[in-house]
N, C-alpha and C positions, 0 to 999 in steps of 0.2 A: 505592406503599408509603410508610408514614409514616417520616419522617426523625427519627431519635433518636440518642442518644449511642452506643447499642449498635451501630447500623448504621454510624455513622462510625468507631467503633473497629474493626469488622470489616473495613471497607475499608482502614483504615490498617495492618492486620496483613500485608497482601500487598505485594510489591514490584512496583510499576507502572512501565512504561516511559513510557507516555503520560499526560498530564494532560488529561482530557476529562470531559464532564458527561453521564453515561448517563441520569440523570433530573434534573429541575430541583432544584438545591440540593445535589446530591452530585457532588463532583469527585474523580477519582482522583488521588493525589499523585505523579504521574510528573514526569520532568524535561523531556519533550518535549511541547509544547502542540499539541493537535489539536482542531479544530472540524470533525468529519466532515461536518456539513451544509454548511458553507461550501465545503469542498474538493470534495464530490460535485457541488454545484450548479455550481461553477466548471468542472467537467469536462463539464457538460451532462447529468448523470444526472437523469432525471425524478423528480418527487416521488411519483408513484404507480407502484410496481413490482409491483403485484399480479399473481400468476400467473407471474412470472419466477423462474427458478432462477439464483442468483448464487453464485460461488465467491470467497472472500476468501483469497488466498494469503499465508502468513506473517502471520497476522492479529494477532499479538502479544496485546494486551489486548482486542482486539475492538471498538475505537472505530468502525471503519467497518462491521463486521458488524452491530452493533446499530442503527446509523442506517439501514442497508439494510433490516433487519427492520422497523423503524418504518414504512418506506415500503411495507410489504406484501410484500416479497420472501421467497422460500423460500431461506434462506441456509445454505450449507455453508462452513465455514472450517477451516483447519488451520495448525498451527505445531508446532515440535519440543518445545514446552513442555507441561507437564501442564495440565489443564483447570480448576484451582481458581478462577482469576479469572473465566473464562468462566462457570462454574457459578454463581458468586456473582452476576454481573451478570444471568444468566438469571433468577435468583430475584428480584432487585431490580426488574428491568424488566418481568418477566412475558412476555418475548419468547423465542422458541425459536431457538437456533442449533445446527445439526448440526455439532458440533466433532469434529475428528480430531487426535490427536497423531501427527504423521508428518513426514517429511522431504520437501523439494522433489523428491528423487530416487526416492521410493517409487512404487509402482504406483498410478496414478490411476483405473484402470478401475472400481473399486468405488464411485467418487464419482458416477458418472452423467455427464450432459452439461449444459452451461450456456448461458444466454442473455447473461450478463455475467460478466466475470472482473475482479476487483480485484487489481492487482499493484503495490502501493505499498510503497516502501522496502525492496525485496528484491533487485533484480537485481545490485546491487553486492556483495551478500553471497554470491554464487554463483560457484563455480569454473567452472560450465558454464551460463551464462545462456541461451545459444541452445538448448541441450538442453531446458531447462525451458520455454522459450517454445514449443518444438515439442510437448512433452508437453501443454501447455495448449491448443494449437491442435487437438490430436487429440480433446479433450473439449469443444470449442466447437461449439455449434449454428450452423447457417448464419445469418449476420447477428449473431453474438455480438459484443458490444462489449467490448474490452479497454481498461481504464483503467490506465495505468502511471505510476509516479513514482519518482524516485530521484536520487541525487546526480550532479551533472554536473561534468566536468572544467573546463568553461568558466569557472567562477567559484571555483576553488580558490586563486586568487592565485598566490603563489610557493611554496605548500606542497609541490607535486609537481613542477611545471615553471615556468620563467620565464613571466611574463605575456605577454611578447612572443612566445614560442613558442606558448603556448596560443592567442593571437589569430591567429597565422599558420596554425594548424592548425584553426581553428574551422569552416571550410567543408568539412573532410574528416572522414570517420568514423574517429575515433581513440579508443582507450582506453588508460589508464595502468594497468599492473600494479603493484599496491601490494605492496611488500615490507615486512614488519614490522607494527607496531602503528599503524595509521592511525586518527586520531580516537579513540584509546583503545579500539579494537575490533580484535581479531585475526581477525575473520571477514570483513573487507573484502578483496576480490580485485581486481576491475577497476572503475576509475572512468571511464566513457565520457563523451565530450562529447555535446552534444545530437544531432549528426548521427550519431554512432555508436549511440546509444540507438535512434534512428529506424531505422537500418540493421539492427540486431539484430532488431527487431520485424518489419520488412518482409521480411527474408531468409527468415523461416520460412513466410510465406504470408499474414500479416495484411495487409489492404489499407487504403487511405485513411488512412494514418498521419498524424496531425496533432499538432503540438506546441503547447502553450499559450504565451501570451506570456511571455517570460523576465523576470518581474518579481515582486517580493514583493507580498503582500496581507495584510490584517489577519486575524488569528485571535483571536477572543474566547472565552475559557473562564471562565465565571463573571464575576468582576469584573476579570479580567486581559485586556488586549489586547496582543498581540505581533505583530511582523511575521514573516511566513513567510520562510524562508531563500531568497533569490533564486538560490542555486546549485542548487536542485532542478530537475529536468527533469520536466515534466508532459505527458502525451500520451494520445491515444486511437487505437484502430485497430479494424478489424472483420474477422471471419472470413467468407470467402466459400467455400462448399462446393458440390460438385456441378457445377463449371464444366467 
Protein backbone atom coordinates (compact mmCIF):
# COMPACT_ATOMS: atom_id res chain seq x y z
CA UNK A 1 0.00 0.00 0.00
CA UNK A 2 1.23 3.49 -0.85
CA UNK A 3 2.21 5.52 2.21
CA UNK A 4 0.58 8.94 2.26
CA UNK A 5 -0.57 11.55 4.77
CA UNK A 6 -4.08 10.10 4.84
CA UNK A 7 -2.76 6.69 5.84
CA UNK A 8 -0.50 8.19 8.53
CA UNK A 9 -3.43 10.21 9.87
CA UNK A 10 -5.62 7.12 9.94
CA UNK A 11 -3.01 5.21 11.93
CA UNK A 12 -2.60 8.11 14.39
CA UNK A 13 -6.33 8.25 15.15
CA UNK A 14 -6.16 4.93 16.99
CA UNK A 15 -4.77 4.31 20.46
CA UNK A 16 -1.90 1.83 20.12
CA UNK A 17 -0.15 -0.05 22.90
CA UNK A 18 2.77 -1.30 20.82
CA UNK A 19 5.08 0.62 18.54
CA UNK A 20 5.93 -1.67 15.61
CA UNK A 21 6.31 -1.55 11.84
CA UNK A 22 3.52 -3.53 10.10
CA UNK A 23 4.81 -2.41 6.68
CA UNK A 24 8.05 -0.59 5.87
CA UNK A 25 7.70 3.11 6.66
CA UNK A 26 4.57 2.83 8.79
CA UNK A 27 5.07 2.69 12.57
CA UNK A 28 2.22 2.47 15.05
CA UNK A 29 2.57 5.18 17.74
CA UNK A 30 2.51 2.98 20.85
CA UNK A 31 4.58 3.31 24.01
CA UNK A 32 5.96 -0.25 24.12
CA UNK A 33 8.46 -1.07 21.36
CA UNK A 34 8.13 -4.42 19.62
CA UNK A 35 10.04 -5.97 16.76
CA UNK A 36 8.08 -9.20 16.30
CA UNK A 37 10.57 -10.64 13.80
CA UNK A 38 13.44 -10.30 16.29
CA UNK A 39 11.39 -11.77 19.13
CA UNK A 40 10.05 -14.75 17.16
CA UNK A 41 13.46 -15.51 15.68
CA UNK A 42 14.90 -15.50 19.21
CA UNK A 43 12.31 -18.07 20.25
CA UNK A 44 13.31 -20.35 17.38
CA UNK A 45 10.13 -19.81 15.34
CA UNK A 46 10.88 -20.77 11.74
CA UNK A 47 10.69 -18.27 8.87
CA UNK A 48 8.34 -20.45 6.80
CA UNK A 49 5.14 -21.32 8.67
CA UNK A 50 3.10 -22.32 5.64
CA UNK A 51 0.36 -24.79 6.52
CA UNK A 52 0.52 -24.19 10.28
CA UNK A 53 -2.44 -22.99 12.33
CA UNK A 54 -1.29 -20.51 14.99
CA UNK A 55 -3.18 -18.87 17.85
CA UNK A 56 -2.09 -15.49 19.24
CA UNK A 57 -3.57 -15.13 22.76
CA UNK A 58 -4.25 -11.58 23.94
CA UNK A 59 -2.85 -10.21 20.69
CA UNK A 60 -3.41 -6.51 21.51
CA UNK A 61 -2.44 -4.54 18.36
CA UNK A 62 -1.52 -7.69 16.43
CA UNK A 63 2.25 -7.15 16.18
CA UNK A 64 3.01 -10.86 16.36
CA UNK A 65 -0.12 -11.94 14.50
CA UNK A 66 0.85 -10.08 11.35
CA UNK A 67 4.48 -11.22 11.48
CA UNK A 68 3.25 -14.83 11.73
CA UNK A 69 0.91 -14.26 8.79
CA UNK A 70 3.83 -12.81 6.79
CA UNK A 71 5.58 -16.13 7.36
CA UNK A 72 2.66 -17.99 5.79
CA UNK A 73 0.75 -19.14 8.87
CA UNK A 74 -3.02 -19.42 9.17
CA UNK A 75 -3.40 -17.06 12.14
CA UNK A 76 -6.24 -16.84 14.65
CA UNK A 77 -5.98 -14.14 17.32
CA UNK A 78 -8.12 -12.83 20.13
CA UNK A 79 -8.28 -10.06 22.70
CA UNK A 80 -10.99 -8.38 24.74
CA UNK A 81 -10.74 -5.24 22.60
CA UNK A 82 -12.72 -4.48 19.46
CA UNK A 83 -11.20 -5.20 16.06
CA UNK A 84 -10.74 -1.69 14.57
CA UNK A 85 -6.93 -1.69 14.72
CA UNK A 86 -6.70 -5.27 13.45
CA UNK A 87 -9.10 -4.45 10.60
CA UNK A 88 -7.01 -1.40 9.67
CA UNK A 89 -3.78 -3.43 9.62
CA UNK A 90 -5.43 -6.18 7.59
CA UNK A 91 -6.30 -3.57 4.97
CA UNK A 92 -2.84 -2.00 5.05
CA UNK A 93 -0.84 -5.25 4.94
CA UNK A 94 -3.17 -7.31 2.76
CA UNK A 95 -2.80 -10.14 5.28
CA UNK A 96 -5.71 -12.05 6.77
CA UNK A 97 -6.04 -12.54 10.53
CA UNK A 98 -9.02 -14.43 11.94
CA UNK A 99 -9.72 -12.13 14.88
CA UNK A 100 -12.13 -12.74 17.78
CA UNK A 101 -13.17 -10.31 20.49
CA UNK A 102 -13.23 -12.57 23.53
CA UNK A 103 -11.86 -13.19 27.02
CA UNK A 104 -9.19 -15.63 28.14
CA UNK A 105 -11.95 -17.50 29.99
CA UNK A 106 -14.40 -17.86 27.08
CA UNK A 107 -15.06 -21.15 25.30
CA UNK A 108 -12.17 -21.96 22.94
CA UNK A 109 -13.84 -24.92 21.25
CA UNK A 110 -15.00 -22.90 18.24
CA UNK A 111 -11.42 -21.83 17.47
CA UNK A 112 -10.23 -25.27 16.36
CA UNK A 113 -6.84 -26.78 17.19
CA UNK A 114 -3.37 -25.33 16.69
CA UNK A 115 0.22 -26.18 15.80
CA UNK A 116 1.66 -23.19 17.65
CA UNK A 117 0.36 -20.87 20.37
CA UNK A 118 1.75 -17.43 21.15
CA UNK A 119 1.23 -16.49 24.80
CA UNK A 120 3.12 -13.19 25.11
CA UNK A 121 2.61 -10.57 27.80
CA UNK A 122 -0.53 -12.08 29.27
CA UNK A 123 -0.03 -14.60 32.09
CA UNK A 124 0.48 -11.92 34.75
CA UNK A 125 -2.80 -10.28 33.71
CA UNK A 126 -4.77 -13.42 34.63
CA UNK A 127 -6.47 -14.34 37.88
CA UNK A 128 -6.24 -17.99 36.82
CA UNK A 129 -3.12 -18.47 34.67
CA UNK A 130 -2.97 -22.24 35.11
CA UNK A 131 -6.62 -22.58 34.06
CA UNK A 132 -5.89 -20.68 30.84
CA UNK A 133 -2.80 -22.80 30.16
CA UNK A 134 -5.00 -25.89 30.58
CA UNK A 135 -7.55 -24.51 28.13
CA UNK A 136 -4.78 -23.87 25.61
CA UNK A 137 -3.37 -27.37 26.08
CA UNK A 138 -6.80 -28.78 25.22
CA UNK A 139 -6.74 -27.09 21.77
CA UNK A 140 -3.08 -27.88 21.06
CA UNK A 141 -2.25 -30.45 18.41
CA UNK A 142 0.32 -33.11 19.24
CA UNK A 143 3.71 -31.38 19.07
CA UNK A 144 2.19 -27.91 19.32
CA UNK A 145 4.82 -25.30 20.25
CA UNK A 146 3.89 -22.88 23.03
CA UNK A 147 5.85 -19.63 23.06
CA UNK A 148 5.33 -17.69 26.30
CA UNK A 149 6.65 -14.41 27.65
CA UNK A 150 5.87 -12.18 30.59
CA UNK A 151 7.10 -10.21 33.53
CA UNK A 152 9.35 -11.99 36.02
CA UNK A 153 9.68 -11.40 39.75
CA UNK A 154 13.43 -12.04 39.54
CA UNK A 155 14.16 -8.52 38.29
CA UNK A 156 11.57 -6.28 39.91
CA UNK A 157 14.25 -4.97 42.29
CA UNK A 158 12.72 -3.75 45.53
CA UNK A 159 9.37 -2.81 43.97
CA UNK A 160 7.68 -5.92 45.38
CA UNK A 161 10.18 -7.70 47.65
CA UNK A 162 13.70 -7.02 48.82
CA UNK A 163 16.37 -8.01 46.31
CA UNK A 164 17.94 -10.28 48.91
CA UNK A 165 14.70 -12.22 49.34
CA UNK A 166 14.10 -12.39 45.59
CA UNK A 167 17.59 -13.83 45.11
CA UNK A 168 17.05 -16.30 47.93
CA UNK A 169 13.82 -17.52 46.32
CA UNK A 170 15.10 -17.57 42.73
CA UNK A 171 15.59 -21.35 42.66
CA UNK A 172 12.06 -22.01 43.96
CA UNK A 173 8.77 -21.60 42.02
CA UNK A 174 7.35 -18.47 43.66
CA UNK A 175 4.80 -15.86 42.54
CA UNK A 176 3.94 -12.54 44.16
CA UNK A 177 0.27 -11.60 44.39
CA UNK A 178 0.03 -7.95 43.41
CA UNK A 179 -2.31 -5.85 45.52
CA UNK A 180 -3.38 -2.57 43.95
CA UNK A 181 -2.10 -0.70 40.94
CA UNK A 182 1.21 -2.24 39.86
CA UNK A 183 2.99 -0.55 36.94
CA UNK A 184 -0.03 1.74 36.52
CA UNK A 185 -2.20 -1.23 35.54
CA UNK A 186 -4.96 -2.68 37.70
CA UNK A 187 -5.16 -5.92 35.69
CA UNK A 188 -1.91 -7.36 37.04
CA UNK A 189 -2.44 -10.28 39.41
CA UNK A 190 0.49 -12.65 39.89
CA UNK A 191 4.14 -11.87 39.09
CA UNK A 192 6.02 -15.21 38.95
CA UNK A 193 9.73 -15.74 39.05
CA UNK A 194 11.29 -17.69 36.19
CA UNK A 195 11.02 -21.01 38.00
CA UNK A 196 7.34 -20.41 38.75
CA UNK A 197 6.52 -19.51 35.15
CA UNK A 198 8.23 -22.72 34.08
CA UNK A 199 6.32 -24.70 36.72
CA UNK A 200 2.96 -23.21 35.69
CA UNK A 201 3.53 -24.37 32.12
CA UNK A 202 4.84 -27.85 32.96
CA UNK A 203 2.15 -28.53 35.59
CA UNK A 204 -0.50 -28.48 32.87
CA UNK A 205 1.18 -31.11 30.71
CA UNK A 206 3.38 -29.04 28.40
CA UNK A 207 6.76 -30.76 28.05
CA UNK A 208 10.37 -29.83 27.28
CA UNK A 209 9.89 -26.40 28.89
CA UNK A 210 12.89 -24.21 28.09
CA UNK A 211 13.62 -20.65 29.24
CA UNK A 212 15.58 -18.24 27.08
CA UNK A 213 18.75 -16.63 28.50
CA UNK A 214 17.87 -14.01 31.10
CA UNK A 215 19.23 -10.99 29.25
CA UNK A 216 18.15 -7.95 27.27
CA UNK A 217 18.47 -7.76 23.49
CA UNK A 218 18.15 -4.99 20.92
CA UNK A 219 14.74 -4.13 19.50
CA UNK A 220 14.81 -1.88 16.43
CA UNK A 221 11.62 -0.19 15.23
CA UNK A 222 12.16 2.16 12.32
CA UNK A 223 15.02 4.47 13.32
CA UNK A 224 14.73 3.69 17.03
CA UNK A 225 16.72 0.96 18.80
CA UNK A 226 15.90 0.14 22.41
CA UNK A 227 16.95 -2.59 24.80
CA UNK A 228 14.34 -5.19 25.72
CA UNK A 229 13.42 -5.29 29.38
CA UNK A 230 15.60 -7.98 31.00
CA UNK A 231 12.94 -8.61 33.67
CA UNK A 232 10.83 -10.47 31.12
CA UNK A 233 10.72 -14.27 31.13
CA UNK A 234 10.81 -15.92 27.67
CA UNK A 235 10.23 -19.62 27.15
CA UNK A 236 8.98 -22.43 24.93
CA UNK A 237 7.22 -25.73 25.55
CA UNK A 238 5.52 -28.49 23.55
CA UNK A 239 2.27 -30.43 23.77
CA UNK A 240 2.58 -34.19 23.78
CA UNK A 241 -0.73 -35.92 23.16
CA UNK A 242 -1.79 -39.54 22.93
CA UNK A 243 0.88 -40.88 25.24
